[in-house]
C-alpha positions in Angstrom: 29.6 1.3 -50.9 31.3 0.2 -54.1 30.8 -4.0 -54.4 33.2 -5.3 -56.6 33.0 -8.8 -58.9 35.6 -11.1 -58.0 36.5 -13.5 -60.5 38.4 -15.6 -57.6 34.8 -16.0 -56.2 32.5 -15.9 -58.8 30.1 -13.2 -57.1 30.2 -9.3 -56.6 32.1 -8.5 -52.9 32.1 -5.3 -51.0 34.8 -3.7 -51.3 36.5 -3.6 -47.8 40.5 -2.6 -48.2 42.9 -3.7 -46.9 44.0 -0.2 -45.2 41.6 2.2 -44.1 41.1 5.0 -46.9 43.6 3.3 -49.5 43.4 1.6 -52.6 46.5 -1.0 -54.1 45.9 -1.7 -57.4 48.0 -3.3 -59.4 47.0 -3.7 -63.8 48.9 -5.5 -66.4 50.2 -3.8 -68.8 51.5 -4.4 -72.6 54.2 -6.0 -73.6 56.1 -3.3 -76.2 56.9 -4.5 -78.9 54.7 -2.4 -81.3 51.8 0.4 -81.1 49.2 -1.2 -79.1 46.2 -1.6 -80.3 42.6 -1.7 -79.3 42.3 -4.6 -77.4 45.0 -3.1 -75.4 43.0 0.4 -74.9 39.9 -1.4 -73.1 41.8 -2.6 -69.6 43.5 0.2 -69.8 40.5 3.0 -70.1 38.2 1.4 -68.0 41.4 0.7 -65.1 41.8 4.7 -65.0 38.1 4.8 -65.3 38.0 2.7 -61.4 41.1 4.5 -60.7 39.1 8.1 -61.3 36.0 6.8 -59.2 38.0 5.2 -55.9 40.1 9.4 -55.5 36.3 10.7 -56.4 35.2 8.6 -53.4 37.7 9.8 -50.9 40.1 6.4 -51.5 44.1 7.5 -51.5 44.9 5.5 -54.8 48.1 3.5 -55.3 48.2 2.4 -59.4 50.6 0.0 -60.1 50.6 -0.8 -64.1 54.3 -2.1 -65.7 55.3 -2.2 -68.9 56.8 -6.1 -70.0 59.9 -4.6 -71.9 61.6 -8.0 -72.4 60.1 -10.8 -74.2 60.2 -12.7 -77.8 58.5 -10.5 -79.5 60.1 -7.1 -78.6 63.5 -9.6 -79.2 62.1 -10.2 -82.7 61.5 -6.8 -83.5 65.0 -6.3 -82.9 67.0 -8.8 -84.9 64.1 -8.2 -87.6 65.4 -4.4 -87.0 69.5 -5.5 -86.6 68.9 -3.0 -83.0 68.7 -3.8 -79.7 65.9 -5.0 -77.9 65.8 -1.8 -74.9 65.7 0.8 -78.3 62.4 -1.5 -79.7 61.0 -1.4 -76.1 61.6 2.6 -76.2 60.6 3.7 -79.0 57.5 1.9 -78.0 56.8 2.8 -74.6 57.2 6.0 -75.8 54.5 5.8 -78.7 52.1 3.9 -75.9 52.5 6.7 -73.5 51.7 8.9 -76.5 48.1 7.5 -77.2 47.4 6.8 -73.5 47.5 10.2 -73.4 45.6 11.0 -76.3 42.2 8.1 -74.9 42.8 11.1 -71.1 44.1 8.1 -69.4 46.8 9.5 -66.5 49.8 8.6 -65.7 49.8 5.8 -63.1 51.2 6.1 -60.0 54.3 3.9 -61.1 54.6 2.7 -64.4 57.7 -0.4 -64.2 60.1 -2.0 -66.3 60.3 -5.5 -66.2 64.1 -5.2 -66.5 65.0 -2.8 -63.7 63.7 -5.3 -61.4 65.6 -8.4 -62.8 67.5 -8.4 -58.3 64.0 -8.8 -57.5 62.5 -11.2 -59.6 66.4 -13.3 -58.1 65.4 -13.3 -54.8 61.9 -14.7 -55.7 62.9 -17.6 -57.5 65.3 -18.2 -55.4 62.9 -18.4 -51.9 60.7 -20.1 -54.0 63.6 -22.5 -54.2 64.6 -22.6 -50.6 60.9 -22.9 -50.5 60.4 -26.5 -52.0 58.1 -24.6 -54.9 60.7 -24.6 -57.5 63.5 -26.6 -59.8 66.3 -26.2 -61.7 67.8 -28.2 -65.0 69.8 -26.7 -67.3 70.1 -23.8 -66.5 65.8 -23.0 -66.5 64.2 -22.9 -63.1 60.8 -24.2 -63.0 58.1 -23.9 -60.8 56.3 -27.5 -59.3 52.8 -26.4 -60.4 51.6 -29.5 -57.7 52.9 -28.4 -54.8 50.7 -25.2 -54.6 47.8 -26.5 -52.4 45.4 -23.7 -54.2 46.9 -24.2 -57.9 43.5 -23.4 -60.1 41.6 -21.2 -57.8 41.3 -18.3 -59.8 40.9 -19.8 -62.9 38.1 -23.0 -61.8 40.5 -25.4 -63.4 42.1 -28.8 -61.6 45.3 -30.0 -62.2 43.6 -33.1 -63.4 41.8 -31.7 -66.2 44.4 -29.3 -67.4 47.1 -32.3 -67.7 43.8 -34.2 -69.9 44.5 -32.1 -72.9 45.3 -28.7 -72.5 48.8 -29.2 -74.2 48.6 -25.9 -75.9 48.8 -23.9 -72.7 52.1 -25.9 -71.6 55.2 -24.1 -72.4 58.3 -25.5 -74.1 60.6 -27.3 -72.9 58.4 -30.4 -71.4 60.7 -33.2 -71.5 62.9 -32.0 -68.8 60.2 -30.9 -66.3 59.0 -32.6 -63.6 55.0 -32.2 -65.2 54.2 -31.1 -67.7 52.5 -28.2 -65.8 55.2 -27.4 -64.1 56.0 -23.5 -66.1 59.7 -20.9 -66.4 60.6 -19.0 -64.0 64.1 -18.4 -65.7 65.5 -19.1 -68.6 68.9 -19.3 -70.6 69.6 -16.9 -72.8 69.7 -18.0 -76.6 72.2 -17.2 -78.7 72.2 -13.0 -79.8 69.4 -12.4 -76.7 69.3 -9.8 -74.0 70.7 -11.2 -70.8 71.5 -11.0 -67.1 73.3 -13.4 -64.9 72.5 -15.2 -62.5 73.5 -18.2 -60.1 71.7 -20.8 -62.5 72.7 -19.0 -66.0 73.2 -16.2 -68.0 69.4 -15.7 -69.3 66.0 -13.8 -68.3 63.1 -14.3 -66.6 59.9 -15.3 -67.4 57.2 -13.2 -67.7 54.4 -14.1 -65.0 57.8 -13.5 -62.2 57.8 -10.3 -64.2 54.4 -9.1 -62.1 54.9 -10.6 -59.1 58.0 -8.8 -58.0 57.0 -5.4 -59.3 53.3 -6.1 -57.6 55.2 -7.1 -54.9 58.4 -4.0 -55.0 55.6 -0.5 -55.2 52.4 -2.2 -53.8 53.5 -4.6 -50.5 52.9 -8.1 -50.3 49.9 -7.7 -49.9 47.0 -6.0 -52.6 43.5 -4.7 -52.4 42.9 -5.0 -56.4 44.9 -7.1 -59.5 43.5 -6.4 -62.8 43.6 -7.5 -66.3 41.7 -8.8 -69.9 40.4 -12.2 -69.4 43.0 -13.9 -72.0 45.3 -12.8 -68.6 43.2 -15.3 -66.1 45.2 -18.8 -67.0 47.7 -19.5 -67.1 49.5 -15.4 -66.1 47.5 -14.7 -63.2 47.0 -18.2 -62.1 50.7 -18.0 -62.3 51.2 -15.1 -60.1 49.2 -16.7 -57.9 50.7 -19.5 -57.2 54.1 -17.9 -57.3 53.6 -14.7 -54.9 51.6 -16.8 -52.0 54.8 -19.5 -51.9 56.7 -17.2 -51.6 55.0 -14.7 -48.7 52.3 -17.3 -46.8 49.7 -15.0 -47.4 46.7 -13.8 -49.7 47.9 -12.1 -53.5 44.7 -10.2 -53.9 41.9 -9.6 -52.2 40.1 -8.7 -55.5 40.7 -9.9 -58.6 39.2 -7.7 -62.0 38.9 -8.7 -65.2 37.2 -7.5 -69.2 36.2 -9.1 -71.6 37.1 -9.5 -74.8 36.8 -6.6 -77.5 35.2 -8.0 -81.0 35.6 -6.8 -85.0 32.9 -6.7 -86.4 31.3 -9.6 -84.3 35.8 -11.1 -85.1 38.3 -11.5 -82.6 40.4 -9.4 -83.3 43.3 -10.7 -85.8 46.1 -10.1 -88.4 45.3 -12.7 -91.0 41.4 -11.2 -90.8 42.4 -8.1 -91.8 41.0 -7.1 -88.6 43.4 -5.9 -86.9 43.7 -2.0 -85.6 45.9 0.0 -83.8 45.2 2.9 -82.0 47.0 5.1 -83.6 44.9 3.9 -86.5 41.9 5.1 -84.9 43.1 8.3 -84.4 43.6 9.3 -87.7 39.6 8.7 -88.0 38.4 10.0 -84.7 39.3 12.2 -81.0 40.0 9.7 -79.7 37.9 10.9 -76.8 35.3 8.9 -79.0 37.3 5.4 -78.7 37.2 6.2 -74.1 33.3 7.0 -74.5 32.7 4.2 -76.2 34.7 1.5 -74.2 33.0 2.9 -71.1 29.6 2.6 -73.3 29.4 -1.3 -72.6 30.0 -2.9 -69.2 33.4 -4.3 -68.8 32.7 -7.7 -68.3 30.2 -8.0 -71.8 32.0 -8.6 -74.6 32.4 -5.0 -76.8 31.8 -5.3 -81.0 33.6 -2.5 -82.5 32.7 -1.4 -86.1 32.7 2.0 -87.7 28.7 2.2 -86.9 29.1 1.6 -83.2 31.6 4.0 -83.4 29.9 7.1 -85.8 27.1 6.7 -82.7 29.7 7.2 -80.1 31.0 10.1 -82.0 27.0 11.6 -82.1 26.4 10.3 -78.7 29.7 12.3 -77.3 28.5 15.3 -79.3 25.7 16.0 -77.8 27.2 16.0 -73.9 29.7 18.6 -75.2 26.9 20.3 -76.9 24.9 20.7 -73.3 28.5 21.8 -71.7 28.9 23.8 -74.4 25.5 25.8 -74.1 25.9 26.1 -70.6 28.8 28.2 -70.5 27.5 30.4 -72.7 24.6 31.0 -70.5 27.1 30.9 -67.5 29.4 34.2 -69.6 25.9 36.0 -71.2 23.2 35.6 -68.1 21.9 39.0 -67.2 21.2 37.8 -63.9 24.0 36.3 -61.4 22.3 35.4 -58.1 20.1 31.6 -57.7 16.0 32.3 -57.3 14.5 30.1 -55.4 13.2 27.6 -58.3 16.5 27.3 -59.2 17.7 25.6 -56.3 14.9 24.2 -56.1 16.1 22.5 -59.6 19.6 21.9 -58.8 18.4 19.5 -55.8 16.7 17.8 -58.4 19.8 17.4 -61.0 21.7 16.5 -57.4 20.0 13.0 -58.3 21.2 12.1 -61.3 24.6 12.0 -59.5 23.6 10.0 -57.4 21.9 7.4 -59.9 25.2 8.0 -61.3 27.1 6.5 -57.8 24.8 3.8 -58.0 25.7 3.1 -60.8 29.9 2.7 -60.3 29.5 1.8 -56.4 27.6 -1.1 -58.6 29.9 -3.0 -59.9 32.0 -0.1 -62.3 29.0 -0.1 -64.3 29.8 2.6 -67.1 27.2 2.1 -69.1 24.4 2.9 -66.5 26.5 5.5 -65.8 26.8 7.4 -68.7 23.2 7.0 -69.2 22.9 9.1 -65.7 25.3 11.6 -67.7 22.3 11.4 -70.6 19.9 11.9 -68.3 21.6 15.4 -66.5 22.0 16.6 -70.5 19.0 16.3 -70.7 17.4 18.1 -67.4 20.3 20.7 -68.5 19.4 21.1 -71.9 15.1 21.4 -70.7 15.6 24.1 -67.4 18.4 26.3 -68.6 17.9 28.6 -71.1 19.0 31.9 -72.0 16.1 33.0 -68.8 18.5 31.3 -66.6 21.2 32.8 -64.0 24.9 32.5 -64.2 25.0 30.4 -60.7 22.4 27.9 -62.5 23.6 27.6 -64.9 27.9 27.6 -63.9 26.4 25.3 -61.0 24.9 22.4 -63.5 27.9 22.8 -65.5 30.0 21.5 -63.0 27.3 18.8 -62.1 28.4 17.6 -66.2 31.9 18.5 -65.4 32.4 16.5 -62.4 30.6 13.2 -63.9 32.0 13.3 -66.9 35.4 13.8 -65.3 35.5 10.4 -62.9 35.0 8.5 -67.3 37.2 10.7 -68.8 35.2 12.3 -70.8 36.9 16.1 -71.4 34.0 18.7 -72.1 36.1 21.3 -73.3 35.5 20.8 -77.9 39.3 21.4 -79.0 39.6 24.9 -81.3 38.4 24.3 -84.1 40.9 26.0 -87.4 40.0 27.5 -90.2 41.0 26.6 -93.7 43.3 29.2 -94.3 44.8 27.6 -91.0 45.2 24.5 -92.0 46.9 25.1 -95.5 49.0 27.4 -93.9 50.5 24.7 -91.9 50.1 22.0 -95.1 52.5 25.0 -97.4 54.5 24.6 -94.4 55.3 20.9 -94.0 55.7 20.7 -97.9 58.8 23.1 -97.8 59.5 21.0 -94.4 60.1 18.3 -96.6 61.3 19.9 -99.5 64.4 21.2 -97.0 64.1 17.0 -95.8 63.6 18.6 -91.5 61.4 15.8 -91.0 61.0 15.8 -87.4 58.6 19.3 -88.4 56.9 17.8 -91.3 56.0 15.1 -88.8 55.2 17.6 -86.1 53.2 19.8 -87.9 51.1 16.2 -89.2 50.7 15.7 -85.3 49.3 19.3 -84.5 46.7 19.3 -87.4 46.3 15.3 -85.4 45.8 16.8 -82.4 43.4 19.2 -83.9 41.4 17.0 -86.1 42.4 17.4 -89.7 43.6 14.4 -90.8 46.0 14.2 -93.8 46.2 12.5 -96.8 49.6 12.4 -99.1 48.3 11.8 -102.9 49.9 12.2 -105.8 48.0 15.1 -106.8 49.2 17.2 -103.8 48.1 16.8 -99.8 44.9 16.7 -99.0 43.0 17.2 -96.0 40.0 16.1 -93.8 38.5 16.9 -90.5 37.7 13.7 -88.3 
């Protein structure tokens, strides 16, 4: 039995799907105006692990995670570069997918783009207007927050409390709104902005309506799980509930899951503090498997502190798992005896208890920290009980158990093949020649190829220097 902490009820609840054997899950994806940062990486890694565990438990998972590809930040970047907004969003969707692959995050069942779902947004806004939940002023359409009786049920805020002081949380244009708490569903375009034609104005959708529509289209009016970072609880997820439930008259999502913040050296991540790291920057110092391991080493609802020391510790810990897998692989390949004796059968049965320990941790609100502890217990057990005198079947069975648990966590147990120094020097020479010939695509390709093998290049006045990550 899987139990999930539901933000809506503030307690752990048994997971009972809407449809037996199936999970419909929506997770808010990034706004694509730049390379993703390590704060974006936490929900990506965690919810990928949730999906993997449900599949391990035999569920068919329909996992939807969007890309917000129309937004003020995207438009600002496009104006700065003098290119269409679509060029910015497509560029960073491609870069995001590269980083996701590096973190071993499997593609969602569907990755919808907001700009491709405008018709659905126009339909939902029209329905909300017909039902009296929305109104138009000078081409802007607002949601009538007080009309929705359950507003605040997810964030556990009441409307009077919101009215009292949180003006920073209110969207602009409150002078023309019926109520300062009403939020935007559609807004008219400004000069030079991308826009779509609507009955109210040439413009674009508000952020909140996008996710309501994409969730409905790809998962239906009701879903099992809605996830994201805790910063999205209010107002984004609160507003999604208001829109979706007012439109359908049904409960939108049964379980709401939110991961806690990621801090950097005990401070909130921000560009002004100079502690802002992209996943790409981390990949230049560490294999992204280390980042994934680090992210899963704490419970998802606990704040997580990122530091160089903790990353080094994660690198070392991950290395212990890979070494144990290497040892088992070696024994399996070189053992003289292929059969399984009685003692080994008993030992495998004992090792099976550690799989149960792992499952118990994951069943309890996806406690990846305790699940990793079970993996290390299995590593210790394998190191103690498998030796060169063991049979190949015994070593292979232990390796399969270890790989099974690591795969649920998205941890790859095969080491990347290391390049010899001579091979590295040859590739650097080829890259230098490519740059001289102005073949920058090939030069970038070689740099990426080396980075994938854990080789970091640094271009200096004295020439190219390299080191192993």
